[in-house]
C-alpha positions in Angstrom: 188.1 40.6 84.5 191.6 40.4 85.9 194.7 40.0 83.7 195.1 36.3 84.4 191.6 35.5 83.4 191.8 37.7 80.3 195.1 36.1 79.2 193.8 32.5 79.5 190.5 33.4 77.8 192.4 35.0 74.9 194.7 31.9 74.6 191.6 29.7 74.4 190.0 32.0 71.8 193.2 32.1 69.6 193.7 28.3 70.1 190.1 27.6 69.0 190.2 30.0 66.0 193.6 28.8 64.7 192.8 25.2 65.3 189.4 25.4 63.5 191.0 27.2 60.5 193.9 24.7 60.4 191.6 21.6 60.4 189.2 23.3 57.9 192.1 24.1 55.6 193.4 20.5 55.8 189.9 19.1 55.1 189.4 21.4 52.1 192.8 20.3 50.8 191.7 16.7 50.7 188.4 17.6 49.1 190.3 19.6 46.4 192.6 16.6 45.8 189.6 14.3 45.5 187.8 16.6 43.0 190.9 17.1 40.9 191.4 13.3 40.6 194.5 13.1 42.7 195.1 9.5 43.9 194.7 9.6 47.7 196.6 7.3 50.0 194.8 4.7 52.0 195.6 6.5 55.2 194.2 9.8 53.9 190.6 8.7 54.8 191.7 8.2 58.4 193.3 11.7 58.4 190.1 13.2 57.1 188.1 11.7 59.9 190.8 12.8 62.4 190.3 16.3 61.0 186.5 16.2 61.5 187.0 14.9 65.0 189.5 17.7 65.8 187.1 20.2 64.4 184.3 18.9 66.7 186.6 18.9 69.7 187.6 22.5 69.3 184.2 23.8 68.2 182.3 22.2 71.1 184.8 23.0 73.8 186.4 26.3 72.8 183.4 28.2 71.6 181.1 27.6 74.6 184.0 28.4 77.0 184.9 31.6 75.1 181.2 32.8 75.0 180.9 32.1 78.7 184.2 33.9 79.5 183.3 37.1 77.6 180.0 37.6 79.3 177.4 35.5 77.6 176.7 33.6 80.8 173.3 32.0 80.1 173.5 30.9 76.5 173.6 27.2 77.3 170.4 25.4 78.3 170.4 21.8 79.5 170.0 20.6 75.9 172.7 22.8 74.5 175.1 21.9 77.3 174.5 18.2 76.8 174.9 18.4 73.0 178.2 20.5 73.3 179.8 18.2 75.8 178.6 15.0 74.0 180.0 16.1 70.7 183.2 17.2 72.3 183.7 13.8 73.9 182.8 12.0 70.7 185.2 14.1 68.7 188.0 13.6 71.3 187.4 9.8 71.3 187.4 9.6 67.5 190.6 11.6 67.4 192.3 9.1 69.7 190.9 6.2 67.7 192.1 7.7 64.4 195.7 8.2 65.7 195.6 4.6 66.9 194.3 3.4 63.5 197.0 5.4 61.7 199.7 3.8 63.8 198.5 0.2 63.5 197.9 0.6 59.8 201.3 2.1 59.2 202.9 -0.9 61.1 201.1 -3.3 58.7 202.3 -1.3 55.7 205.9 -1.1 56.6 206.3 -4.6 58.0 208.5 -7.0 55.9 206.7 -9.1 53.3 207.7 -12.4 55.0 206.2 -11.3 58.3 202.9 -12.4 59.9 201.4 -9.1 58.6 202.0 -10.0 55.0 198.4 -11.0 54.4 197.0 -7.9 56.0 199.0 -5.7 53.7 196.6 -6.6 50.9 193.4 -6.8 53.0 194.3 -3.8 55.3 192.8 -1.0 53.2 189.4 -2.9 53.1 189.2 -2.7 56.9 189.7 1.1 57.1 186.1 2.2 56.5 184.6 -0.4 58.9 187.1 0.5 61.6 186.4 4.2 61.3 182.6 3.7 61.4 183.0 1.4 64.4 185.1 4.0 66.2 182.4 6.7 65.7 179.6 4.3 66.9 181.5 3.1 70.0 182.3 6.7 71.0 178.6 7.7 70.6 177.4 4.8 72.7 180.1 5.3 75.3 179.5 9.0 75.8 175.7 8.7 76.2 176.5 8.9 79.9 177.1 12.6 79.4 173.6 13.1 78.1 172.2 11.7 81.3 174.3 13.3 84.0 175.4 16.6 82.5 173.2 19.7 82.7 173.3 23.5 82.2 174.4 25.8 85.1 170.8 27.2 85.4 169.2 23.9 86.3 166.9 23.9 89.3 168.9 21.6 91.4 170.2 21.8 94.9 173.5 23.8 94.6 175.2 21.5 97.2 174.6 18.5 94.9 176.2 20.2 91.8 179.7 20.1 90.5 180.3 23.2 88.4 182.4 23.1 85.2 181.7 26.7 84.0 179.1 26.5 81.3 178.0 23.0 82.4 177.6 21.1 85.6 177.1 17.6 86.8 175.3 15.9 89.7 177.6 14.5 92.4 177.5 10.8 93.1 179.2 8.5 95.5 182.9 7.9 94.9 182.4 4.3 93.9 180.1 5.3 91.0 182.4 8.1 89.9 185.3 5.6 89.9 183.3 3.2 87.7 182.3 5.9 85.3 186.0 7.1 85.1 187.2 3.5 84.4 184.6 3.0 81.7 185.6 6.2 79.9 189.3 5.7 80.4 189.4 2.0 79.2 189.2 2.8 75.4 191.7 5.7 75.7 194.2 3.6 77.6 193.8 0.7 75.2 194.4 3.0 72.2 197.4 4.6 73.9 198.9 1.2 74.5 198.4 0.2 70.9 199.9 3.5 69.8 203.0 3.1 71.9 203.5 -0.5 70.7 203.0 0.5 67.1 205.4 3.4 67.5 208.1 1.2 69.0 207.7 -1.3 66.2 207.9 1.4 63.5 211.1 2.8 65.1 212.6 -0.8 65.1 211.7 -1.2 61.4 213.1 2.2 60.4 216.3 1.5 62.3 216.7 -1.9 60.7 215.9 -0.5 57.3 218.5 2.2 57.8 221.2 -0.4 58.7 220.4 -2.4 55.6 220.6 0.6 53.4 223.9 1.7 54.9 225.3 -1.8 54.3 224.3 -1.8 50.7 224.6 1.9 49.8 226.9 4.0 52.0 225.5 7.2 50.7 221.9 6.7 49.4 219.9 9.8 50.2 216.9 8.5 48.1 216.5 5.6 50.5 216.7 7.7 53.6 214.0 10.0 52.3 211.7 7.5 50.6 208.0 8.2 50.7 207.4 5.2 53.0 210.0 6.4 55.5 208.7 9.9 55.4 205.1 8.8 56.0 206.2 6.6 58.9 208.2 9.5 60.5 205.1 11.8 60.1 202.9 9.4 61.9 205.6 8.9 64.6 205.7 12.7 65.0 201.9 12.9 65.2 201.8 10.1 67.8 204.6 11.8 69.9 202.7 15.1 69.8 199.5 13.3 70.8 201.0 11.4 73.7 202.6 14.5 75.1 199.4 16.6 75.0 197.2 13.8 76.0 199.3 13.0 79.1 199.1 16.6 80.2 195.3 16.8 79.5 194.7 13.5 81.3 196.5 14.7 84.5 194.2 17.8 84.7 191.1 15.7 83.9 191.9 13.3 86.7 192.4 16.2 89.1 189.1 17.7 88.1 187.3 14.4 88.6 188.7 14.1 92.1 187.7 17.6 93.3 184.2 18.4 94.4 184.5 22.1 93.5 187.3 22.7 91.0 188.4 26.3 90.6 187.9 28.4 87.5 191.6 28.4 86.9 191.9 24.6 87.0 188.9 24.1 84.6 190.3 26.7 82.2 193.8 25.1 82.2 192.2 21.7 81.5 190.3 23.3 78.6 193.6 24.7 77.2 195.3 21.3 77.5 192.5 19.4 75.9 192.5 21.7 72.8 196.3 21.6 72.2 196.5 18.5 70.1 193.4 19.2 67.9 194.8 22.7 67.3 198.4 21.6 66.5 197.9 18.4 64.6 196.7 19.8 61.3 199.8 22.0 61.0 202.0 19.0 61.7 200.3 17.1 58.9 200.3 20.0 56.5 204.0 20.7 57.1 204.9 17.0 56.3 202.5 16.4 53.4 204.2 16.6 50.0 200.8 16.9 48.2 200.2 20.2 50.0 203.4 21.6 48.6 202.9 20.2 45.1 199.3 21.6 45.0 200.5 25.0 46.2 203.3 25.2 43.5 200.9 24.0 40.8 198.5 26.8 41.8 201.4 29.4 41.8 202.4 28.3 38.3 198.8 28.7 37.0 198.1 32.1 38.6 198.4 34.9 36.1 200.0 38.1 37.2 197.6 41.0 37.8 199.9 43.6 36.3 
């Protein structure tokens, strides 16, 4: 294995391990809060599902690629390959949907009481669970296509009719069918991305207007600038910005892969790295901005008895 391949494989391994540990830690944090009777926010349920989706995305993409890269070439049968890729796609789709839900829900919560969203402020939390369940179901139905056309690399199929993706492969079709499949898979992602950008713009507008009102009433009012509502909104804006950045890079590589008949190993590996960036980074963004993490940590420190 040359130095370039080794470097990229180590990056994927580190990215997968760190990302899985980060998402697992965040999920354990919410479980501990629930057990200890801490009052969770309405958006915390969405974040928990985002964490599970990120975990699936990393586990079902990074682990097979790492095993393949370090010599275990024939671990994935047709069934295993289909399952890994299906769960990866479902996790990725639910991750996008969760960020979209967070953005839209935050817009509803921070909108003025006399706006058209006033009624949804009360009813909004009731729609969170149905929305998340609908997101999971839609992604499972949408990605059934991968269970049909994806297979393991050892499948007894004419090699000229196979498009190799490392540990998995797919059957080539005519360009029209490939374009229809791509459009079907991209439509939910593009729709969610559009909603996220609209919600982010609206949140920025509300924050700017709130800041102007506060400055007009209180020239120096730090408590208003760092209110919990403003901090939560800025956290979601940071999360959306991180997602849009990594998602754009990942989408560019995915489009290039779909257009090439025989993508190179390097291109497939870079696409894997890009697709795992957001799931690996997002838990640390959330942990760094979540005050409940810090309060729980300091409470634990106070209760720990010195050993000596």
